[in-house]
C-alpha positions as CSV (number, residue, x, y, z in Angstrom):
1,M,0.1,4.4,-14.3
2,K,1.4,2.2,-17.1
3,K,4.7,1.7,-15.3
4,Y,2.9,0.6,-12.2
5,L,0.8,-1.9,-14.1
6,L,3.9,-3.2,-15.8
7,V,5.8,-3.7,-12.5
8,S,2.7,-5.4,-11.0
9,A,2.4,-7.8,-13.9
10,I,6.1,-8.7,-13.8
11,V,6.0,-9.4,-10.0
12,L,2.9,-11.6,-10.3
13,Q,4.3,-13.5,-13.3
14,A,7.6,-14.1,-11.5
15,A,5.8,-15.4,-8.4
16,L,3.6,-17.7,-10.4
17,L,6.5,-19.1,-12.4
18,Y,8.4,-19.7,-9.2
19,A,5.5,-21.6,-7.7
20,Q,5.1,-23.8,-10.8
21,E,8.7,-24.8,-10.8
22,Q,8.6,-26.3,-7.3
23,P,8.9,-30.1,-7.3
24,E,5.4,-31.6,-7.0
25,T,6.6,-34.2,-4.5
26,S,7.3,-31.4,-2.0
27,R,3.9,-29.9,-2.3
28,Q,0.7,-31.1,-0.7
29,V,-2.8,-29.7,-0.6
30,V,-3.6,-28.6,3.0
31,G,-6.8,-26.7,2.4
32,H,-8.9,-24.8,-0.2
33,G,-9.4,-21.1,-0.5
34,A,-11.4,-18.8,-2.8
35,L,-8.8,-19.2,-5.6
36,G,-8.4,-23.0,-5.3
37,P,-6.0,-25.3,-3.4
38,I,-3.8,-24.1,-0.5
39,W,-0.4,-25.8,-0.9
40,S,1.9,-26.8,1.9
41,D,4.7,-24.6,0.7
42,T,2.7,-21.4,1.0
43,A,2.1,-19.4,4.2
44,S,-0.9,-17.7,2.6
45,H,-2.6,-17.8,-0.8
46,G,-5.9,-16.4,-2.0
47,V,-8.1,-13.3,-1.9
48,R,-6.7,-11.0,0.8
49,V,-8.4,-8.2,2.8
50,S,-6.2,-5.8,4.8
51,I,-7.1,-3.3,7.4
52,T,-4.3,-0.9,8.3
53,M,-3.6,1.9,10.7
54,N,-0.9,4.4,10.0
55,S,0.9,7.4,11.5
56,L,2.2,9.7,8.7
57,A,4.1,13.0,8.6
58,Y,3.7,15.2,5.5
59,K,5.4,17.9,3.6
60,L,3.4,20.2,1.4
61,H,4.4,22.7,-1.3
62,Y,1.7,24.6,-3.0
63,E,1.8,27.6,-5.3
64,N,-0.5,29.5,-7.7
65,E,-0.6,33.0,-9.1
66,V,-1.5,34.4,-5.6
67,N,-0.1,32.1,-2.9
68,T,2.9,30.1,-2.1
69,V,2.7,27.6,0.8
70,D,5.4,25.4,2.4
71,E,4.2,23.4,5.3
72,K,5.1,20.4,7.4
73,G,2.8,18.5,9.8
74,A,1.2,15.3,10.8
75,L,-1.8,13.3,9.8
76,K,-4.1,11.6,12.4
77,D,-6.7,8.8,12.3
78,G,-5.0,7.2,9.3
79,T,-6.6,4.1,8.1
80,S,-6.8,2.0,4.9
81,V,-8.7,-0.9,3.6
82,M,-7.2,-2.9,0.7
83,V,-8.5,-5.9,-1.2
84,G,-6.4,-8.0,-3.5
85,Y,-4.4,-11.2,-4.1
86,A,-1.6,-12.8,-2.0
87,M,0.7,-15.7,-2.6
88,I,3.2,-15.7,0.3
89,K,5.7,-18.5,0.1
90,K,7.2,-20.2,3.2
91,E,10.6,-20.1,1.4
92,G,11.5,-17.9,-1.6
93,F,9.6,-15.2,-3.5
94,G,5.9,-14.5,-3.5
95,A,3.7,-11.5,-4.3
96,I,0.9,-9.3,-2.9
97,L,-1.2,-7.2,-5.2
98,G,-4.1,-5.0,-4.1
99,G,-6.1,-1.8,-4.3
100,G,-8.2,0.2,-1.9
101,I,-8.9,3.4,0.0
102,Q,-6.6,5.3,2.4
103,Q,-7.8,8.3,4.5
104,A,-6.5,10.5,7.3
105,S,-7.1,14.0,8.9
106,F,-4.8,17.0,9.0
107,R,-3.8,18.0,12.5
108,N,-1.3,20.8,12.0
109,Q,-3.0,23.5,14.0
110,G,-3.3,26.6,11.9
111,G,-2.0,24.9,8.8
112,Y,-3.3,25.4,5.3
113,F,-5.4,22.2,5.3
114,D,-6.0,22.0,9.1
115,G,-9.1,20.0,10.0
116,Q,-9.7,18.7,6.5
117,E,-9.9,15.1,5.4
118,L,-7.4,13.5,3.0
119,G,-8.8,10.7,0.9
120,L,-6.7,8.5,-1.5
121,V,-7.4,5.6,-3.9
122,K,-4.3,3.5,-3.8
123,L,-2.9,0.5,-5.8
124,Q,0.0,-1.5,-4.4
125,A,2.3,-4.3,-5.6
126,D,4.8,-6.1,-3.3
127,A,7.3,-8.8,-3.7
128,T,7.6,-11.0,-0.6
129,Y,10.4,-13.3,0.5
130,G,9.8,-16.1,3.1
131,L,12.4,-16.0,5.8
132,T,10.8,-18.7,7.9
133,P,7.5,-20.8,7.4
134,K,5.6,-17.9,9.0
135,F,7.8,-14.8,8.8
136,Y,8.4,-12.9,5.6
137,A,9.9,-9.6,4.3
138,K,8.2,-7.4,1.7
139,A,9.0,-4.4,-0.5
140,G,7.1,-2.8,-3.4
141,L,5.6,0.2,-5.1
142,N,2.3,2.1,-4.8
143,Y,0.3,4.4,-7.0
144,S,-2.2,6.8,-5.4
145,V,-4.7,9.4,-6.5
146,G,-6.3,11.8,-4.1
147,A,-7.7,15.3,-3.5
148,L,-6.7,18.1,-1.1
149,K,-9.2,20.6,0.1
150,S,-8.3,23.9,1.8
151,V,-10.1,25.3,4.9
152,S,-10.4,28.7,3.1
153,S,-11.5,27.4,-0.3
154,S,-14.0,24.9,-1.6
155,E,-11.6,24.1,-4.5
156,S,-10.3,20.5,-4.6
157,K,-6.7,20.0,-5.6
158,S,-6.0,16.7,-7.3
159,V,-2.7,14.9,-6.7
160,S,-1.2,11.6,-7.9
161,G,2.1,9.8,-7.9
162,I,4.2,6.7,-7.2
163,G,5.6,5.8,-3.8
164,M,7.1,2.8,-2.1
165,Q,6.8,0.6,1.0
166,V,9.0,-1.9,2.8
167,G,8.2,-4.1,5.8
168,A,7.7,-7.5,7.3
169,G,4.8,-9.8,8.0
170,Y,3.9,-12.8,10.1
171,Q,1.2,-15.4,9.2
172,F,-0.4,-16.9,12.3
173,T,-2.4,-19.3,10.0
174,H,-3.2,-19.4,6.3
175,L,-6.2,-17.2,7.1
176,I,-4.8,-14.6,9.6
177,G,-1.6,-12.5,9.4
178,A,-0.2,-9.2,10.5
179,E,2.3,-6.7,9.0
180,V,4.4,-3.7,9.9
181,A,5.8,-1.4,7.3
182,Y,7.3,1.9,6.4
183,Q,5.3,3.7,3.7
184,S,6.1,6.7,1.5
185,L,3.6,8.4,-0.8
186,N,4.8,11.1,-3.3
187,Q,2.1,13.0,-5.1
188,K,2.2,16.0,-7.5
189,N,0.0,18.2,-9.7
190,N,1.9,20.6,-11.9
191,S,-0.7,22.4,-14.1
192,E,-0.4,25.8,-15.6
193,E,-2.5,27.4,-12.8
194,K,-0.9,25.7,-9.8
195,K,1.9,23.5,-8.6
196,I,1.5,21.0,-5.8
197,S,4.0,18.6,-4.2
198,F,2.7,16.5,-1.4
199,E,4.7,13.8,0.4
200,E,3.6,11.5,3.2
201,S,5.7,9.0,5.0
202,G,5.6,6.9,8.2
203,A,4.8,3.6,9.9
204,E,1.8,1.4,9.4
205,I,0.5,-1.7,11.1
206,G,-2.2,-4.0,9.7
207,L,-4.3,-7.1,10.0
208,N,-4.7,-9.4,7.0
209,L,-7.4,-12.0,6.2
210,T,-6.9,-14.4,3.3
211,F,-9.7,-16.5,1.9
């Protein structure tokens, strides 16, 4: 968790320093958002709300004193809602920081967690790079905490870990944008009583609103 916060702070600080170093003569105020002026050299800047749909495959390894489970499958109805901060530059580096909830359902028929819901709290930090005034690439890290619940047991199994994402986005206006990305989540819980390794990866597509 401390590593994640450190990376987030570095990315944000670098983005803010980059913005401050731009010549004032090349920047004009084109509007105002929740965090102040919107400058002409930014594709999007302000408080950002993202709604995302994803299609993820998973690999699960679980063992305790009685059982050992190795399983692969797919998650369905994957959605996430994130709220945070975005400063996406038309040229050069920017940053996106956020946190929210991601959820999905297991659909591996007969699997250990078949029919159950997976809920995660996720923090995310991305560095962006403006390729054109509206199109940008992004890459970053995520930290997620969640719980797995078996069909045959009421016991919740907590997992957490650091993953990554890489993708691209397009800003239609300062307010509205869209993104596609590849996402990987890697979570573990290695206690004395049990060992869990849970990995999810796949594509996601989302709509972003920036105020």
